[in-house]
C-alpha positions as CSV (number, residue, x, y, z in Angstrom):
1,X,1.9,31.3,8.4
2,X,0.6,30.8,11.9
3,X,0.1,26.8,12.4
4,X,-2.7,25.5,14.7
5,X,-1.7,24.6,18.3
6,X,-5.1,22.7,19.0
7,X,-7.5,21.2,16.0
8,X,-11.0,20.4,16.7
9,X,-12.4,17.3,15.6
10,X,-16.0,18.1,14.6
11,X,-18.7,14.6,14.7
12,X,-21.8,14.5,13.2
13,X,-24.0,11.4,12.7
14,X,-27.2,13.0,10.8
15,X,-27.2,15.7,7.9
16,X,-31.5,15.2,8.2
17,X,-34.4,17.5,7.6
18,X,-35.8,14.3,9.7
19,X,-33.8,16.6,13.2
20,X,-34.9,14.7,16.3
21,X,-31.8,13.4,17.6
22,X,-28.2,13.6,17.0
23,X,-29.2,15.5,13.5
24,X,-28.0,18.5,11.5
25,X,-30.7,20.4,9.4
26,X,-29.7,20.6,5.7
27,X,-29.6,24.3,5.5
28,X,-27.6,24.6,9.3
29,X,-25.2,22.5,7.9
30,X,-24.7,24.8,4.8
31,X,-24.9,27.8,7.1
32,X,-21.8,26.0,9.3
33,X,-19.6,25.6,6.1
34,X,-20.6,29.1,4.5
35,X,-19.3,30.2,8.2
36,X,-16.4,27.8,7.9
37,X,-15.0,29.3,3.8
38,X,-16.0,32.8,5.1
39,X,-13.5,32.9,8.3
40,X,-10.6,30.9,6.1
41,X,-11.2,28.2,7.7
42,X,-9.5,24.5,6.1
43,X,-10.6,20.7,6.8
44,X,-8.3,18.4,7.0
45,X,-7.5,14.8,5.9
46,X,-7.6,11.5,8.8
47,X,-3.8,11.5,7.0
48,X,-3.4,15.3,8.2
49,X,-4.8,15.2,11.3
50,X,-2.4,11.5,12.7
51,X,0.7,14.0,11.2
52,X,0.5,16.4,13.7
53,X,-0.3,14.3,16.7
54,X,2.1,12.2,16.2
55,X,4.6,13.3,14.7
56,X,3.7,17.8,15.4
57,X,3.9,18.4,11.7
58,X,2.4,21.5,11.7
59,X,-1.1,22.7,9.9
60,X,-2.2,26.0,9.5
61,X,-4.2,28.1,12.6
62,X,-7.5,27.8,11.0
63,X,-8.1,24.1,10.2
64,X,-10.7,21.6,11.5
65,X,-11.2,17.5,10.7
66,X,-15.4,17.2,9.9
67,X,-16.7,13.6,10.5
68,X,-19.9,11.6,10.3
69,X,-20.7,8.4,12.2
70,X,-22.2,5.5,10.6
71,X,-22.6,5.7,7.4
72,X,-26.0,7.4,7.2
73,X,-28.2,7.8,3.7
74,X,-28.3,11.1,5.1
75,X,-25.0,12.2,4.3
76,X,-24.5,10.9,0.8
77,X,-28.0,13.4,-0.1
78,X,-27.3,16.7,2.4
79,X,-24.0,17.0,3.0
80,X,-22.1,16.2,-0.3
81,X,-23.5,18.7,-2.1
82,X,-23.0,21.3,0.2
83,X,-19.2,19.6,1.2
84,X,-18.4,19.8,-2.6
85,X,-19.6,22.9,-2.9
86,X,-17.5,24.7,-0.9
87,X,-14.3,22.2,-1.6
88,X,-14.6,20.9,1.5
89,X,-13.5,16.7,2.9
90,X,-15.4,15.2,5.1
91,X,-14.2,11.7,7.1
92,X,-16.8,8.8,7.1
93,X,-16.4,6.1,10.0
94,X,-18.7,2.8,8.4
95,X,-20.0,0.2,10.2
96,X,-18.6,-2.0,7.2
97,X,-21.6,-4.7,7.8
98,X,-23.7,-2.5,6.9
99,X,-22.9,-1.0,3.6
100,X,-24.6,-2.7,1.1
101,X,-24.9,-2.4,-2.9
102,X,-26.9,-1.1,-5.7
103,X,-27.0,1.7,-7.6
104,X,-26.3,5.4,-7.0
105,X,-29.0,7.0,-5.2
106,X,-30.2,10.9,-5.6
107,X,-29.6,13.5,-3.4
108,X,-29.3,17.0,-3.3
109,X,-28.4,19.6,-4.9
110,X,-27.0,22.8,-3.3
111,X,-29.9,24.6,-5.4
112,X,-32.1,22.5,-3.3
113,X,-30.3,22.6,-0.1
114,X,-30.6,26.6,0.4
115,X,-34.4,26.8,-1.4
116,X,-35.4,24.2,0.8
117,X,-36.5,22.2,-2.3
118,X,-36.2,19.5,-0.3
119,X,-39.4,17.3,-1.0
120,X,-39.2,13.4,-2.4
121,X,-35.2,12.7,-0.7
122,X,-37.4,10.3,1.6
123,X,-35.3,11.0,5.4
124,X,-35.4,9.3,9.0
125,X,-34.1,10.2,12.5
126,X,-31.7,8.4,14.3
127,X,-34.1,6.6,16.1
128,X,-35.8,5.1,12.8
129,X,-32.5,4.9,11.5
130,X,-31.4,2.1,14.7
131,X,-35.1,0.7,14.2
132,X,-34.3,-0.3,10.5
133,X,-30.5,-1.6,11.3
134,X,-33.0,-3.7,14.0
135,X,-34.6,-5.3,11.6
136,X,-32.0,-6.0,9.1
137,X,-33.4,-3.2,6.6
138,X,-30.1,-0.6,6.6
139,X,-30.0,-0.3,3.3
140,X,-32.7,2.4,3.8
141,X,-31.1,4.5,6.0
142,X,-27.2,2.6,5.4
143,X,-25.1,4.2,2.4
144,X,-24.0,2.0,-0.5
145,X,-20.9,1.1,-1.7
146,X,-21.3,2.8,-5.3
147,X,-21.9,5.9,-2.6
148,X,-19.3,6.0,-0.8
149,X,-17.1,5.7,-4.3
150,X,-19.3,8.4,-5.9
151,X,-17.9,10.6,-2.8
152,X,-14.9,9.2,-2.9
153,X,-14.6,9.9,-6.7
154,X,-15.5,13.9,-6.0
155,X,-12.9,13.6,-2.8
156,X,-16.1,15.4,-0.1
157,X,-15.3,12.0,2.6
158,X,-12.5,10.0,2.9
159,X,-13.6,6.4,4.7
160,X,-12.4,4.8,8.0
161,X,-13.6,2.2,10.1
162,X,-16.5,2.1,13.0
163,X,-15.4,-1.5,13.2
164,X,-18.2,-4.2,11.2
165,X,-21.1,-5.1,13.6
166,X,-20.9,-1.3,16.1
167,X,-21.8,-4.1,18.8
168,X,-20.2,-3.4,21.9
169,X,-19.0,-6.5,23.0
170,X,-17.7,-5.4,26.7
171,X,-22.3,-5.2,27.3
172,X,-23.4,-8.8,25.2
173,X,-19.9,-11.5,25.6
174,X,-19.9,-13.5,29.4
175,X,-16.4,-12.7,30.2
176,X,-13.4,-11.1,28.9
177,X,-11.7,-13.9,27.1
178,X,-15.1,-14.0,24.7
179,X,-14.8,-9.8,24.1
180,X,-11.8,-9.8,23.3
181,X,-12.0,-12.7,20.4
182,X,-15.1,-10.5,19.5
183,X,-13.8,-7.3,18.8
184,X,-10.6,-9.5,17.2
185,X,-13.0,-11.0,14.9
186,X,-15.1,-7.7,14.5
187,X,-11.8,-5.0,13.5
188,X,-10.9,-7.4,11.4
189,X,-13.6,-8.3,9.9
190,X,-13.8,-4.2,8.6
191,X,-10.1,-4.2,8.3
192,X,-10.6,-7.4,5.3
193,X,-13.7,-5.0,4.0
194,X,-11.2,-1.9,3.3
195,X,-9.0,-3.8,1.7
196,X,-11.3,-5.6,-0.6
197,X,-13.9,-2.5,-1.8
198,X,-11.3,1.0,-0.4
199,X,-8.0,0.1,-1.6
200,X,-6.2,-1.2,1.8
201,X,-7.1,-1.2,5.4
202,X,-7.2,1.4,7.8
203,X,-5.4,2.4,11.2
204,X,-7.8,5.1,12.0
205,X,-10.8,3.3,13.9
206,X,-14.1,5.2,15.6
207,X,-15.5,3.2,18.9
208,X,-18.8,2.5,18.6
209,X,-20.9,4.6,21.4
210,X,-17.6,6.1,22.2
211,X,-16.6,3.0,24.4
212,X,-13.2,1.5,24.8
213,X,-11.3,0.6,27.8
214,X,-7.3,-1.9,28.1
215,X,-8.5,-4.9,26.0
216,X,-10.0,-2.3,22.8
217,X,-7.2,-1.1,22.9
218,X,-4.7,-3.7,22.7
219,X,-6.9,-5.8,20.2
220,X,-7.1,-2.3,18.2
221,X,-3.2,-2.0,17.9
222,X,-2.7,-5.2,17.4
223,X,-4.3,-5.4,14.1
224,X,-2.7,-2.0,12.9
225,X,-5.2,0.8,14.6
226,X,-2.9,3.4,15.7
227,X,-5.6,6.6,15.5
228,X,-8.2,5.4,17.7
229,X,-11.5,8.7,17.8
230,X,-13.5,8.8,21.0
231,X,-17.1,10.3,21.9
232,X,-15.0,12.6,24.9
233,X,-14.9,16.5,24.3
234,X,-13.6,17.5,27.5
235,X,-9.6,17.8,25.8
236,X,-7.1,19.6,23.3
237,X,-5.9,17.3,19.9
238,X,-2.7,19.2,20.7
239,X,0.1,18.6,18.7
240,X,2.2,15.7,18.8
241,X,-0.4,14.7,22.3
242,X,-0.8,11.5,20.3
243,X,-3.6,9.7,18.4
244,X,-4.7,6.7,20.9
245,X,-7.5,9.4,22.0
246,X,-8.8,11.9,19.4
247,X,-11.1,13.8,21.1
248,X,-14.3,15.0,19.1
249,X,-17.2,17.9,19.9
250,X,-20.5,16.8,19.1
251,X,-21.9,19.6,16.2
252,X,-25.9,20.3,17.6
253,X,-28.5,21.6,15.9
254,X,-27.1,25.3,15.1
255,X,-26.5,27.9,12.5
256,X,-22.7,28.7,11.7
257,X,-22.6,32.0,13.8
258,X,-23.0,30.1,17.3
259,X,-22.1,26.7,15.9
260,X,-18.1,29.1,14.5
261,X,-18.2,30.3,18.5
262,X,-17.8,26.9,19.3
263,X,-14.9,25.7,16.4
264,X,-13.2,28.6,17.5
265,X,-12.6,28.0,21.6
266,X,-12.0,24.2,20.3
267,X,-9.1,25.5,18.9
268,X,-7.9,27.9,21.6
269,X,-6.2,25.5,24.5
270,X,-6.5,28.5,26.9
271,X,-10.1,29.3,26.3
272,X,-11.1,25.6,26.3
273,X,-9.4,24.7,28.6
274,X,-11.3,27.2,30.6
275,X,-14.6,25.4,29.0
276,X,-14.1,22.4,30.0
277,X,-13.3,23.3,33.7
278,X,-16.9,25.3,33.9
279,X,-18.5,22.5,32.7
280,X,-17.1,19.5,34.6
């Protein structure tokens, strides 16, 4: 069996018909997942990526990790049924303070997505979602605990931390001591949420807006986070290279063929290195 030299980690936010900013349409997401399935790719768990990066544990050459930031409702509505259809899995990074309660809301069927019969599902663009969050109306656009449980049960998503508040404490704190204390409380609250609602704390953390500094790293590691995801695409997730700076590729709203070319590029150390140098 050929083994991976580098693992593409793909970053999504929204799967939504409202494709203004940070969104992939349901039809294009379905096309992307079909491309992976038809070309023999498999989706990894975060634990598999962690073992590959920390210990050099081998995985098949055609391996990819799918990640979704913030915990938007449209991930349940549109990504979950496509992942379920193909037997794929993904990681969702939850802002734990945004997750609400209530019954499971409807998600589309795979057939509805494939035939674009999506009337009746309320969808918001990224800017619209941010406005609801700023108003404290997170439940309009963020997954509920019941939906998290349904996705866990189905095996389509695993869940990890995107902090408790999504606040950039470096931007709002008056000095370094205040920043460190606020960040510590934020990450600790996220760990408590996982302990109480998801069967135990996670060691995997995705930085809001991809930002971190030395204080961020120190506090995260003190609290048990050792696998850290960025929004930086210009690097390779290589065997035994460490897990403190995971590179991720922002997925664009494009069909399966163009998506596939980018995935293959990210899996090749030689080609990816050339591509990153040309972009810089």
